C-alpha positions as CSV (number, residue, x, y, z in Angstrom):
1,M,-6.2,10.4,-17.4
2,K,-3.3,12.7,-16.6
3,N,-3.9,16.2,-15.5
4,T,-2.6,18.8,-17.9
5,K,-2.3,21.6,-15.3
6,T,0.6,21.3,-12.9
7,Y,2.6,23.9,-11.0
8,E,6.2,24.7,-11.4
9,N,5.9,26.3,-7.9
10,F,2.7,25.8,-6.0
11,P,0.9,29.0,-5.0
12,F,1.7,30.4,-1.6
13,W,-1.8,30.0,-0.3
14,M,-1.7,26.3,-0.9
15,V,1.7,25.9,0.8
16,L,0.5,28.0,3.7
17,S,-2.8,26.1,4.0
18,V,-1.2,22.7,3.9
19,N,1.4,23.6,6.5
20,L,-1.1,25.3,8.9
21,F,-3.1,22.1,8.6
22,A,-0.1,20.0,9.6
23,I,0.8,22.3,12.5
24,L,-2.8,22.1,13.7
25,I,-2.6,18.3,13.7
26,Y,0.7,18.4,15.6
27,A,-0.7,20.9,18.1
28,M,-3.8,18.9,18.7
29,G,-1.7,15.7,19.2
30,A,0.5,17.6,21.7
31,F,-2.6,18.9,23.5
32,V,-4.1,15.4,23.8
33,L,-0.8,14.0,25.1
34,S,-0.3,16.8,27.6
35,G,-2.6,14.8,29.9
36,F,0.6,12.7,30.6
37,G,2.6,15.7,31.7
38,I,5.0,17.9,29.8
39,M,7.6,15.4,28.6
40,V,5.2,13.2,26.5
41,P,4.0,16.1,24.3
42,L,7.6,17.4,24.0
43,L,8.8,14.0,22.9
44,Y,5.8,13.8,20.5
45,L,6.7,17.2,18.9
46,L,10.3,16.0,18.6
47,F,9.0,12.9,16.8
48,C,6.9,15.1,14.5
49,I,10.1,17.1,13.6
50,F,12.0,13.9,13.0
51,I,9.3,12.7,10.6
52,E,9.4,16.0,8.7
53,V,13.2,15.9,8.5
54,R,13.1,12.3,7.4
55,V,10.9,13.2,4.4
56,L,13.1,16.2,3.5
57,K,16.2,14.0,3.6
58,I,14.9,10.7,2.0
59,S,12.3,11.9,-0.5
60,C,12.5,15.6,-1.2
61,I,16.2,15.6,-2.3
62,D,15.3,13.4,-5.3
63,C,12.0,15.1,-6.2
64,Y,11.3,17.3,-9.1
65,Y,10.3,20.1,-6.7
66,Y,13.7,20.1,-5.0
67,G,14.6,23.8,-4.6
68,K,11.0,24.8,-5.5
69,F,7.7,25.1,-3.7
70,C,5.8,21.9,-3.8
71,C,2.4,22.0,-2.1
72,F,4.1,21.3,1.2
73,G,7.0,23.8,0.7
74,K,9.4,20.9,1.4
75,G,11.3,21.1,-1.9
76,K,12.5,24.6,-1.1
77,L,13.1,23.7,2.6
78,S,15.0,20.5,1.7
79,S,17.3,22.5,-0.6
80,L,18.3,24.7,2.4
81,F,19.6,21.7,4.4
82,F,20.5,18.9,2.0
83,K,22.3,18.4,-1.2
84,K,20.3,17.6,-4.3
85,G,19.8,13.9,-5.0
86,D,19.1,12.0,-8.2
87,P,15.6,12.4,-9.7
88,K,16.0,8.9,-11.2
89,R,16.2,7.5,-7.7
90,F,12.8,9.1,-6.9
91,L,11.2,7.1,-9.7
92,E,12.8,3.9,-8.5
93,K,11.6,4.2,-4.9
94,K,9.1,1.7,-3.7
95,I,6.8,3.0,-1.0
96,T,4.8,0.5,1.0
97,W,2.3,0.8,3.8
98,I,5.1,-0.3,6.2
99,S,7.5,2.4,4.9
100,I,4.9,5.2,5.6
101,L,3.8,3.7,9.0
102,P,6.0,6.2,10.9
103,D,4.0,9.0,9.3
104,F,0.8,7.5,10.6
105,F,2.3,7.5,14.2
106,V,1.8,11.2,14.2
107,A,-1.9,10.5,14.6
108,I,-1.7,7.0,16.2
109,F,0.3,8.1,19.2
110,P,-2.2,10.9,20.4
111,I,-5.2,8.7,19.5
112,V,-4.0,5.8,21.6
113,G,-2.8,8.2,24.3
114,G,-6.2,10.0,24.2
115,I,-8.1,6.7,24.6
116,V,-5.9,5.8,27.6
117,L,-6.6,9.2,29.2
118,L,-10.3,8.9,28.5
119,I,-10.4,5.5,30.2
120,R,-8.5,6.9,33.1
121,D,-10.6,10.0,33.5
122,F,-13.4,10.7,31.0
123,N,-13.4,14.3,29.7
124,Y,-15.7,15.7,26.9
125,I,-13.1,18.3,25.8
126,L,-10.5,15.6,25.3
127,L,-13.1,13.4,23.5
128,S,-14.0,16.3,21.2
129,V,-10.3,17.1,20.4
130,L,-9.6,13.4,19.8
131,M,-12.6,13.1,17.4
132,I,-11.5,16.2,15.5
133,L,-8.0,14.9,15.3
134,V,-9.1,11.6,13.8
135,V,-11.3,13.4,11.2
136,L,-8.6,15.9,10.3
137,F,-5.8,13.4,10.1
138,F,-7.6,10.7,8.1
139,G,-10.1,12.8,6.2
140,G,-8.4,16.1,5.9
141,T,-5.0,14.7,4.9
142,G,-6.7,12.8,2.1
143,F,-8.5,16.0,1.0
144,F,-5.3,18.1,1.0
145,R,-3.3,15.5,-0.9
146,G,-6.0,14.6,-3.4
147,S,-7.5,18.1,-4.0
148,L,-4.4,20.2,-3.8
149,A,-1.1,18.5,-3.6
150,C,-1.2,15.5,-5.9
151,K,-3.8,16.9,-8.4
152,Y,-1.4,19.7,-9.5
153,C,1.9,17.9,-8.9
154,R,4.4,17.8,-11.7
155,Q,6.3,14.9,-10.0
156,R,3.1,12.9,-10.1
157,E,3.0,13.4,-13.9
158,I,6.6,12.2,-14.2
159,G,6.1,9.3,-11.8
160,C,5.5,9.1,-8.1
161,P,5.7,6.0,-5.9
162,A,3.3,7.4,-3.4
163,E,0.6,7.9,-6.1
164,Q,1.2,4.3,-7.1
165,L,0.6,3.1,-3.5
166,F,-2.5,5.3,-2.9
167,N,-4.1,4.9,-6.3
168,K,-3.8,1.2,-7.0
């Protein structure tokens, strides 16, 4: 059953909440990886920026929310840097688990790095941060997407390849 309430522009509190959540995940990942010195977390944060720009350039330009505030604020942000694409192309996209694998590396890199650091020199603080990161990334991301983003998304109503992947 389709949801009848969608947002033309998502409320600011949703956009802020989702983005603060993402920043928290990136910061925790960088903290975990800081056990390898300063270069590893810096490279990780550059990777996080790359992932964000990749979404803006590949998906957001074709989305209904281009130039508007989607739950992630990326439609508005994308319009500042990239020319509008073709909304038909968004509907034709095929998203697979392989194509979203780079997004999962945002959590996988610090999790693997954290495990290596724990084996090298066990630390309860690192273990705690690592456990919170796992819960936030895998549980929290699903919550934000399911309860806020996708639930009220007009693009989902029109057709969304990500929804087709996650809600098979």
